C-alpha atoms as an extended CHARMM CRD file, in Angstrom:
* protein
*
       222  EXT
         1         1  MET       CA             -5.1610000000       14.2260000000      -11.9770000000  PROA      1               0.0000000000
         2         2  ARG       CA             -4.5440000000       14.0570000000       -8.2570000000  PROA      2               0.0000000000
         3         3  GLU       CA             -5.9670000000       11.3730000000       -6.0010000000  PROA      3               0.0000000000
         4         4  VAL       CA             -8.4200000000       12.4920000000       -3.3240000000  PROA      4               0.0000000000
         5         5  LYS       CA             -8.1620000000       10.4100000000       -0.1590000000  PROA      5               0.0000000000
         6         6  LEU       CA            -11.5500000000        9.3940000000        1.2170000000  PROA      6               0.0000000000
         7         7  LYS       CA            -10.7230000000        8.4560000000        4.7840000000  PROA      7               0.0000000000
         8         8  ASN       CA            -12.9360000000        5.6340000000        6.0770000000  PROA      8               0.0000000000
         9         9  LYS       CA            -15.3780000000        6.1540000000        3.2070000000  PROA      9               0.0000000000
        10        10  THR       CA            -16.5110000000        3.9850000000        0.3150000000  PROA      10              0.0000000000
        11        11  VAL       CA            -18.1010000000        5.4190000000       -2.8390000000  PROA      11              0.0000000000
        12        12  ASP       CA            -21.5930000000        4.1170000000       -3.5860000000  PROA      12              0.0000000000
        13        13  VAL       CA            -21.5500000000        4.0040000000       -7.3940000000  PROA      13              0.0000000000
        14        14  ASP       CA            -25.3460000000        3.9590000000       -7.5900000000  PROA      14              0.0000000000
        15        15  ARG       CA            -25.3940000000        7.5360000000       -6.2280000000  PROA      15              0.0000000000
        16        16  LEU       CA            -22.9460000000        9.0720000000       -8.7030000000  PROA      16              0.0000000000
        17        17  GLU       CA            -25.3920000000        9.7790000000      -11.5310000000  PROA      17              0.0000000000
        18        18  ASP       CA            -27.7730000000       11.6720000000       -9.2400000000  PROA      18              0.0000000000
        19        19  PHE       CA            -24.8690000000       13.8590000000       -8.1250000000  PROA      19              0.0000000000
        20        20  GLY       CA            -24.0700000000       14.7550000000      -11.7240000000  PROA      20              0.0000000000
        21        21  PHE       CA            -21.4450000000       12.2250000000      -12.7850000000  PROA      21              0.0000000000
        22        22  HSD       CA            -21.4480000000       10.8080000000      -16.3010000000  PROA      22              0.0000000000
        23        23  LYS       CA            -20.4650000000        7.2070000000      -17.0940000000  PROA      23              0.0000000000
        24        24  ALA       CA            -17.4500000000        6.7500000000      -19.3420000000  PROA      24              0.0000000000
        25        25  ALA       CA            -15.5370000000        3.7130000000      -20.5360000000  PROA      25              0.0000000000
        26        26  ASP       CA            -12.8850000000        4.1800000000      -17.8530000000  PROA      26              0.0000000000
        27        27  GLY       CA            -15.0670000000        5.2900000000      -14.9420000000  PROA      27              0.0000000000
        28        28  TRP       CA            -17.3070000000        8.1720000000      -13.8840000000  PROA      28              0.0000000000
        29        29  THR       CA            -16.6500000000       11.8770000000      -14.5200000000  PROA      29              0.0000000000
        30        30  TYR       CA            -18.0750000000       15.0580000000      -12.9740000000  PROA      30              0.0000000000
        31        31  GLU       CA            -17.3470000000       18.5660000000      -14.2850000000  PROA      31              0.0000000000
        32        32  LYS       CA            -18.2720000000       21.9570000000      -12.8670000000  PROA      32              0.0000000000
        33        33  ASN       CA            -17.1610000000       25.5300000000      -13.4730000000  PROA      33              0.0000000000
        34        34  ILE       CA            -16.1020000000       27.3720000000      -10.3240000000  PROA      34              0.0000000000
        35        35  CYS       CA            -14.9810000000       30.8630000000       -9.3100000000  PROA      35              0.0000000000
        36        36  ASP       CA            -17.2610000000       32.6980000000      -11.7300000000  PROA      36              0.0000000000
        37        37  ASP       CA            -16.3200000000       30.3220000000      -14.5730000000  PROA      37              0.0000000000
        38        38  GLN       CA            -12.6420000000       31.2340000000      -14.3240000000  PROA      38              0.0000000000
        39        39  LEU       CA            -11.7310000000       27.6450000000      -13.4510000000  PROA      39              0.0000000000
        40        40  SER       CA            -13.1860000000       24.2060000000      -14.0450000000  PROA      40              0.0000000000
        41        41  LEU       CA            -13.1920000000       21.3170000000      -11.5720000000  PROA      41              0.0000000000
        42        42  THR       CA            -13.1850000000       17.7190000000      -12.7550000000  PROA      42              0.0000000000
        43        43  LEU       CA            -13.7590000000       14.7550000000      -10.4650000000  PROA      43              0.0000000000
        44        44  LYS       CA            -13.1140000000       11.2550000000      -11.7700000000  PROA      44              0.0000000000
        45        45  PHE       CA            -13.9740000000        7.9850000000      -10.0540000000  PROA      45              0.0000000000
        46        46  THR       CA            -12.1110000000        5.0580000000      -11.5580000000  PROA      46              0.0000000000
        47        47  GLY       CA            -10.5660000000        1.8730000000      -10.2380000000  PROA      47              0.0000000000
        48        48  GLY       CA            -12.1940000000        2.4650000000       -6.8820000000  PROA      48              0.0000000000
        49        49  LYS       CA            -10.3730000000        5.7670000000       -6.3860000000  PROA      49              0.0000000000
        50        50  LEU       CA            -11.3980000000        9.4220000000       -6.6660000000  PROA      50              0.0000000000
        51        51  PHE       CA             -9.2330000000       11.9220000000       -8.5450000000  PROA      51              0.0000000000
        52        52  SER       CA             -9.5750000000       15.6880000000       -9.0370000000  PROA      52              0.0000000000
        53        53  ARG       CA             -8.1950000000       18.3640000000      -11.3290000000  PROA      53              0.0000000000
        54        54  VAL       CA             -8.7260000000       22.1110000000      -11.3590000000  PROA      54              0.0000000000
        55        55  GLU       CA             -7.6730000000       23.9770000000      -14.4990000000  PROA      55              0.0000000000
        56        56  ASP       CA             -8.0040000000       27.4200000000      -16.0340000000  PROA      56              0.0000000000
        57        57  ASN       CA             -9.6320000000       28.3520000000      -19.3400000000  PROA      57              0.0000000000
        58        58  LEU       CA             -6.4040000000       27.5470000000      -21.1910000000  PROA      58              0.0000000000
        59        59  GLY       CA             -6.3180000000       24.0010000000      -19.8110000000  PROA      59              0.0000000000
        60        60  GLU       CA             -3.4620000000       24.7010000000      -17.4040000000  PROA      60              0.0000000000
        61        61  GLU       CA             -3.7080000000       22.9510000000      -14.0440000000  PROA      61              0.0000000000
        62        62  TYR       CA             -4.2690000000       25.1230000000      -10.9740000000  PROA      62              0.0000000000
        63        63  ILE       CA             -2.8880000000       23.6540000000       -7.7290000000  PROA      63              0.0000000000
        64        64  LEU       CA             -2.4080000000       26.5160000000       -5.2540000000  PROA      64              0.0000000000
        65        65  HSD       CA             -5.5790000000       25.5190000000       -3.3840000000  PROA      65              0.0000000000
        66        66  LEU       CA             -3.8310000000       22.2300000000       -2.5480000000  PROA      66              0.0000000000
        67        67  VAL       CA             -0.5470000000       23.8080000000       -1.4270000000  PROA      67              0.0000000000
        68        68  GLU       CA             -0.3020000000       24.0060000000        2.3500000000  PROA      68              0.0000000000
        69        69  GLY       CA              0.4010000000       27.5550000000        3.4860000000  PROA      69              0.0000000000
        70        70  SER       CA             -0.6830000000       29.2220000000        0.2490000000  PROA      70              0.0000000000
        71        71  SER       CA             -2.8480000000       32.2450000000        0.9600000000  PROA      71              0.0000000000
        72        72  GLY       CA             -4.6170000000       35.1620000000       -0.6740000000  PROA      72              0.0000000000
        73        73  GLY       CA             -8.1720000000       36.0460000000       -1.4870000000  PROA      73              0.0000000000
        74        74  TYR       CA             -8.3030000000       34.2010000000       -4.8090000000  PROA      74              0.0000000000
        75        75  VAL       CA             -6.6090000000       31.0600000000       -3.4900000000  PROA      75              0.0000000000
        76        76  GLY       CA             -8.9930000000       31.0740000000       -0.5570000000  PROA      76              0.0000000000
        77        77  ALA       CA            -12.0080000000       31.3780000000       -2.8310000000  PROA      77              0.0000000000
        78        78  VAL       CA            -10.8380000000       28.4580000000       -4.9830000000  PROA      78              0.0000000000
        79        79  ARG       CA            -10.1180000000       26.3470000000       -1.9150000000  PROA      79              0.0000000000
        80        80  ASP       CA            -13.5350000000       27.1190000000       -0.4300000000  PROA      80              0.0000000000
        81        81  GLU       CA            -15.4090000000       26.1220000000       -3.5860000000  PROA      81              0.0000000000
        82        82  TYR       CA            -13.2660000000       23.0250000000       -4.0740000000  PROA      82              0.0000000000
        83        83  GLU       CA            -13.7830000000       21.8230000000       -0.5100000000  PROA      83              0.0000000000
        84        84  LYS       CA            -17.4920000000       22.6310000000       -0.6190000000  PROA      84              0.0000000000
        85        85  ILE       CA            -17.9680000000       20.4150000000       -3.6760000000  PROA      85              0.0000000000
        86        86  LEU       CA            -15.8980000000       17.6000000000       -2.1710000000  PROA      86              0.0000000000
        87        87  SER       CA            -17.8900000000       17.7870000000        1.0560000000  PROA      87              0.0000000000
        88        88  ALA       CA            -21.1280000000       17.5830000000       -0.9200000000  PROA      88              0.0000000000
        89        89  PHE       CA            -19.7390000000       14.5980000000       -2.8300000000  PROA      89              0.0000000000
        90        90  VAL       CA            -18.8440000000       12.7500000000        0.3660000000  PROA      90              0.0000000000
        91        91  GLU       CA            -22.2300000000       13.5290000000        1.8890000000  PROA      91              0.0000000000
        92        92  SER       CA            -24.1760000000       12.4570000000       -1.2000000000  PROA      92              0.0000000000
        93        93  CYS       CA            -22.1170000000        9.6330000000       -2.7070000000  PROA      93              0.0000000000
        94        94  CYS       CA            -20.1850000000        7.9420000000        0.0950000000  PROA      94              0.0000000000
        95        95  VAL       CA            -20.9390000000        5.4990000000        2.8740000000  PROA      95              0.0000000000
        96        96  GLU       CA            -18.8790000000        4.5970000000        5.9040000000  PROA      96              0.0000000000
        97        97  ASN       CA            -16.0830000000        2.1430000000        5.1390000000  PROA      97              0.0000000000
        98        98  ILE       CA            -17.8710000000       -0.7590000000        6.7700000000  PROA      98              0.0000000000
        99        99  PHE       CA            -15.3920000000       -3.5280000000        6.0510000000  PROA      99              0.0000000000
       100       100  ARG       CA            -12.0840000000       -3.3240000000        7.9080000000  PROA      100             0.0000000000
       101       101  ALA       CA            -10.3160000000       -6.6550000000        7.3640000000  PROA      101             0.0000000000
       102       102  GLU       CA             -7.4030000000       -6.3570000000        4.9620000000  PROA      102             0.0000000000
       103       103  LEU       CA             -8.4170000000       -9.5790000000        3.2200000000  PROA      103             0.0000000000
       104       104  THR       CA            -11.9130000000       -8.1770000000        2.6400000000  PROA      104             0.0000000000
       105       105  LYS       CA            -10.5260000000       -4.9730000000        1.1530000000  PROA      105             0.0000000000
       106       106  ASN       CA             -8.2030000000       -6.9410000000       -1.1480000000  PROA      106             0.0000000000
       107       107  LEU       CA            -11.0640000000       -9.1330000000       -2.3600000000  PROA      107             0.0000000000
       108       108  ILE       CA            -13.2500000000       -6.0980000000       -3.0590000000  PROA      108             0.0000000000
       109       109  ALA       CA            -10.3870000000       -4.6210000000       -5.0960000000  PROA      109             0.0000000000
       110       110  CYS       CA             -9.9380000000       -7.9420000000       -6.9250000000  PROA      110             0.0000000000
       111       111  VAL       CA            -13.6180000000       -8.0350000000       -7.9420000000  PROA      111             0.0000000000
       112       112  ARG       CA            -13.4910000000       -4.4090000000       -9.0550000000  PROA      112             0.0000000000
       113       113  ASP       CA            -10.3440000000       -4.9170000000      -11.1440000000  PROA      113             0.0000000000
       114       114  LYS       CA            -11.4130000000       -8.1910000000      -12.7510000000  PROA      114             0.0000000000
       115       115  TYR       CA            -15.1330000000       -7.6890000000      -13.3160000000  PROA      115             0.0000000000
       116       116  GLY       CA            -15.6150000000       -3.9430000000      -12.8660000000  PROA      116             0.0000000000
       117       117  ASP       CA            -18.2920000000       -4.5460000000      -10.2390000000  PROA      117             0.0000000000
       118       118  GLU       CA            -18.8300000000       -2.4510000000       -7.1110000000  PROA      118             0.0000000000
       119       119  LEU       CA            -20.4210000000       -3.1480000000       -3.7540000000  PROA      119             0.0000000000
       120       120  GLU       CA            -24.1280000000       -2.3460000000       -3.4750000000  PROA      120             0.0000000000
       121       121  PHE       CA            -25.5720000000       -1.5570000000       -0.0520000000  PROA      121             0.0000000000
       122       122  LEU       CA            -29.2160000000       -2.5290000000       -0.4450000000  PROA      122             0.0000000000
       123       123  TRP       CA            -30.5640000000       -2.5340000000        3.0820000000  PROA      123             0.0000000000
       124       124  GLU       CA            -30.8070000000        0.5040000000        5.3240000000  PROA      124             0.0000000000
       125       125  LYS       CA            -31.5420000000       -1.8520000000        8.2230000000  PROA      125             0.0000000000
       126       126  TYR       CA            -28.2920000000       -3.7700000000        7.5730000000  PROA      126             0.0000000000
       127       127  PRO       CA            -25.6040000000       -1.1760000000        6.8030000000  PROA      127             0.0000000000
       128       128  ASN       CA            -22.8240000000       -3.7440000000        7.2640000000  PROA      128             0.0000000000
       129       129  ALA       CA            -24.0230000000       -5.9190000000        4.3830000000  PROA      129             0.0000000000
       130       130  ALA       CA            -23.3030000000       -5.4680000000        0.6740000000  PROA      130             0.0000000000
       131       131  ILE       CA            -23.8500000000       -7.5240000000       -2.4470000000  PROA      131             0.0000000000
       132       132  VAL       CA            -22.0330000000       -7.7740000000       -5.7740000000  PROA      132             0.0000000000
       133       133  ARG       CA            -23.8910000000       -8.6990000000       -8.9470000000  PROA      133             0.0000000000
       134       134  ARG       CA            -23.1600000000       -9.3850000000      -12.6070000000  PROA      134             0.0000000000
       135       135  LYS       CA            -24.0050000000       -6.5570000000      -14.9620000000  PROA      135             0.0000000000
       136       136  ASP       CA            -25.4200000000       -8.7970000000      -17.6920000000  PROA      136             0.0000000000
       137       137  THR       CA            -27.7710000000      -10.9630000000      -15.6270000000  PROA      137             0.0000000000
       138       138  GLN       CA            -28.1540000000       -8.7160000000      -12.5650000000  PROA      138             0.0000000000
       139       139  LYS       CA            -27.7290000000      -11.8320000000      -10.4310000000  PROA      139             0.0000000000
       140       140  TRP       CA            -25.7470000000      -11.6940000000       -7.2050000000  PROA      140             0.0000000000
       141       141  TYR       CA            -22.5370000000      -13.6550000000       -7.0120000000  PROA      141             0.0000000000
       142       142  ALA       CA            -21.2130000000      -12.3910000000       -3.6800000000  PROA      142             0.0000000000
       143       143  LEU       CA            -22.5210000000      -11.1090000000       -0.3600000000  PROA      143             0.0000000000
       144       144  ILE       CA            -20.2110000000       -9.5570000000        2.2390000000  PROA      144             0.0000000000
       145       145  MET       CA            -21.3460000000       -8.8530000000        5.7780000000  PROA      145             0.0000000000
       146       146  GLU       CA            -20.2700000000       -8.9080000000        9.4160000000  PROA      146             0.0000000000
       147       147  ILE       CA            -21.8730000000      -11.3940000000       11.8060000000  PROA      147             0.0000000000
       148       148  SER       CA            -21.1930000000      -13.2230000000       15.0490000000  PROA      148             0.0000000000
       149       149  GLU       CA            -19.2960000000      -16.4850000000       14.5980000000  PROA      149             0.0000000000
       150       150  ARG       CA            -22.0070000000      -18.1180000000       16.6850000000  PROA      150             0.0000000000
       151       151  LYS       CA            -24.3850000000      -17.6460000000       13.7450000000  PROA      151             0.0000000000
       152       152  LEU       CA            -22.1320000000      -20.0100000000       11.8130000000  PROA      152             0.0000000000
       153       153  GLY       CA            -22.4850000000      -22.6560000000       14.5090000000  PROA      153             0.0000000000
       154       154  LEU       CA            -19.2000000000      -21.8330000000       16.2450000000  PROA      154             0.0000000000
       155       155  ASP       CA            -18.8170000000      -21.4390000000       20.0050000000  PROA      155             0.0000000000
       156       156  SER       CA            -17.8050000000      -17.7840000000       19.8410000000  PROA      156             0.0000000000
       157       157  ASP       CA            -19.4470000000      -14.3690000000       19.9120000000  PROA      157             0.0000000000
       158       158  ASN       CA            -16.5720000000      -12.7450000000       18.0020000000  PROA      158             0.0000000000
       159       159  MET       CA            -17.7000000000      -10.5910000000       15.0950000000  PROA      159             0.0000000000
       160       160  VAL       CA            -16.2360000000      -11.6450000000       11.7640000000  PROA      160             0.0000000000
       161       161  GLU       CA            -16.5550000000      -10.4880000000        8.1630000000  PROA      161             0.0000000000
       162       162  ILE       CA            -17.8880000000      -13.2300000000        5.9040000000  PROA      162             0.0000000000
       163       163  LEU       CA            -18.2810000000      -13.8280000000        2.1840000000  PROA      163             0.0000000000
       164       164  ASP       CA            -21.2120000000      -15.7440000000        0.6830000000  PROA      164             0.0000000000
       165       165  LEU       CA            -20.6170000000      -17.2630000000       -2.7540000000  PROA      165             0.0000000000
       166       166  ARG       CA            -22.4610000000      -19.4860000000       -5.1720000000  PROA      166             0.0000000000
       167       167  GLY       CA            -21.2300000000      -23.0480000000       -5.5200000000  PROA      167             0.0000000000
       168       168  ASN       CA            -21.9980000000      -26.2650000000       -7.3350000000  PROA      168             0.0000000000
       169       169  PRO       CA            -24.4660000000      -28.1940000000       -5.1140000000  PROA      169             0.0000000000
       170       170  ASP       CA            -22.7080000000      -31.5110000000       -5.7080000000  PROA      170             0.0000000000
       171       171  GLU       CA            -19.3390000000      -30.0440000000       -4.7340000000  PROA      171             0.0000000000
       172       172  LEU       CA            -20.7180000000      -28.2390000000       -1.6820000000  PROA      172             0.0000000000
       173       173  LYS       CA            -21.8560000000      -31.5180000000       -0.1310000000  PROA      173             0.0000000000
       174       174  ASN       CA            -18.2130000000      -32.5200000000        0.2890000000  PROA      174             0.0000000000
       175       175  LEU       CA            -16.7600000000      -29.0390000000        0.7740000000  PROA      175             0.0000000000
       176       176  ILE       CA            -18.8150000000      -27.7720000000        3.7330000000  PROA      176             0.0000000000
       177       177  ASP       CA            -16.9540000000      -28.7630000000        6.8970000000  PROA      177             0.0000000000
       178       178  GLY       CA            -18.1220000000      -26.2570000000        9.5270000000  PROA      178             0.0000000000
       179       179  GLU       CA            -14.5500000000      -25.0610000000       10.0340000000  PROA      179             0.0000000000
       180       180  LYS       CA            -13.2920000000      -23.4490000000        6.8210000000  PROA      180             0.0000000000
       181       181  TYR       CA            -16.4020000000      -23.6610000000        4.6810000000  PROA      181             0.0000000000
       182       182  PHE       CA            -19.9310000000      -23.1930000000        5.9650000000  PROA      182             0.0000000000
       183       183  ALA       CA            -23.3960000000      -23.5960000000        4.4890000000  PROA      183             0.0000000000
       184       184  GLY       CA            -24.5340000000      -20.3050000000        2.9720000000  PROA      184             0.0000000000
       185       185  TYR       CA            -25.5570000000      -17.8810000000        5.6990000000  PROA      185             0.0000000000
       186       186  HSD       CA            -28.9190000000      -16.2510000000        4.8900000000  PROA      186             0.0000000000
       187       187  MET       CA            -28.8000000000      -17.8550000000        1.4420000000  PROA      187             0.0000000000
       188       188  ASN       CA            -29.8980000000      -21.1210000000       -0.1840000000  PROA      188             0.0000000000
       189       189  LYS       CA            -27.7260000000      -23.6330000000        1.6610000000  PROA      189             0.0000000000
       190       190  LYS       CA            -27.7810000000      -26.0760000000       -1.2330000000  PROA      190             0.0000000000
       191       191  SER       CA            -26.1470000000      -23.6760000000       -3.6850000000  PROA      191             0.0000000000
       192       192  TRP       CA            -24.3070000000      -21.1000000000       -1.5420000000  PROA      192             0.0000000000
       193       193  LEU       CA            -21.3440000000      -21.3400000000        0.8130000000  PROA      193             0.0000000000
       194       194  THR       CA            -19.9230000000      -19.0040000000        3.4520000000  PROA      194             0.0000000000
       195       195  ILE       CA            -16.2640000000      -18.1860000000        4.0880000000  PROA      195             0.0000000000
       196       196  ARG       CA            -14.8660000000      -16.3490000000        7.0950000000  PROA      196             0.0000000000
       197       197  LEU       CA            -12.5470000000      -13.5630000000        5.9550000000  PROA      197             0.0000000000
       198       198  ASP       CA            -10.1000000000      -14.1340000000        8.7860000000  PROA      198             0.0000000000
       199       199  GLY       CA             -7.2310000000      -15.6890000000        6.8430000000  PROA      199             0.0000000000
       200       200  SER       CA             -8.2900000000      -19.3020000000        7.3880000000  PROA      200             0.0000000000
       201       201  ILE       CA             -8.5830000000      -19.5900000000        3.5900000000  PROA      201             0.0000000000
       202       202  SER       CA             -5.9970000000      -18.0080000000        1.3140000000  PROA      202             0.0000000000
       203       203  PHE       CA             -6.6610000000      -15.0140000000       -0.9110000000  PROA      203             0.0000000000
       204       204  ASP       CA             -5.9330000000      -17.0330000000       -4.0820000000  PROA      204             0.0000000000
       205       205  GLU       CA             -8.2970000000      -19.8190000000       -3.0990000000  PROA      205             0.0000000000
       206       206  ILE       CA            -11.0840000000      -17.3540000000       -2.3580000000  PROA      206             0.0000000000
       207       207  CYS       CA            -10.5050000000      -15.6170000000       -5.6990000000  PROA      207             0.0000000000
       208       208  THR       CA            -10.9450000000      -18.9820000000       -7.4390000000  PROA      208             0.0000000000
       209       209  ARG       CA            -14.2280000000      -19.4400000000       -5.5710000000  PROA      209             0.0000000000
       210       210  ILE       CA            -15.3460000000      -15.9550000000       -6.6160000000  PROA      210             0.0000000000
       211       211  ASP       CA            -14.6430000000      -16.7880000000      -10.2530000000  PROA      211             0.0000000000
       212       212  GLU       CA            -16.7720000000      -19.9210000000       -9.9440000000  PROA      212             0.0000000000
       213       213  SER       CA            -19.5800000000      -17.9710000000       -8.2620000000  PROA      213             0.0000000000
       214       214  TYR       CA            -19.4810000000      -15.3730000000      -11.0370000000  PROA      214             0.0000000000
       215       215  ARG       CA            -19.7350000000      -18.1460000000      -13.6510000000  PROA      215             0.0000000000
       216       216  LEU       CA            -22.7280000000      -19.6590000000      -11.8690000000  PROA      216             0.0000000000
       217       217  ALA       CA            -24.6070000000      -16.3530000000      -11.6630000000  PROA      217             0.0000000000
       218       218  THR       CA            -26.2670000000      -16.8610000000      -15.0300000000  PROA      218             0.0000000000
       219       219  LYS       CA            -29.9210000000      -16.5990000000      -16.0130000000  PROA      219             0.0000000000
       220       220  LYS       CA            -30.4410000000      -20.3450000000      -15.8960000000  PROA      220             0.0000000000
       221       221  ASN       CA            -29.3030000000      -20.4790000000      -12.2540000000  PROA      221             0.0000000000
       222       222  SER       CA            -31.4520000000      -19.3830000000       -9.3420000000  PROA      222             0.0000000000
């Protein structure tokens, strides 16, 4: 299959089923016959990436619609149907790529690879905020959003991407310093902490904190 680049877009997994995707062990799959059933189009979303394949009734891959400069009535018809379906997919299943910091993107990929969890955008009023939750308990273990540093008590109006995580209340008492670690923004400050995703804390250290937050997101914890 061939990767489909989704420029400045993020797939909202919660929308895939309504579009017609089916859940599989290795991701989500969508299939549709095109060009009067002469070809079949398969879209697959796995590992945070979208892939496509067009094949004929014998299972042979058809690629002329992807070849720059290829022309002809049939090629044009295939290309039109292919692009129409992709456009509908983007319109129905994607949101703007809200988070721009490289560290944020790497952490999102880390969570996806390790736990298979995707961002959920829950609030229409706050499009730059997303949560991540455990599948078994449905409890959140991470919140990513963009806020002004002033909201963290800093003397700056710079906008920064932050990560809220669960933490052990006893440990947080000594960890929160108002410089690297902050009391949980918009969360229970006794059991959540906030990290600026500006490189002040290393990727590996944040990943360790994410693992701890995931462990704490159990039914017995609030």
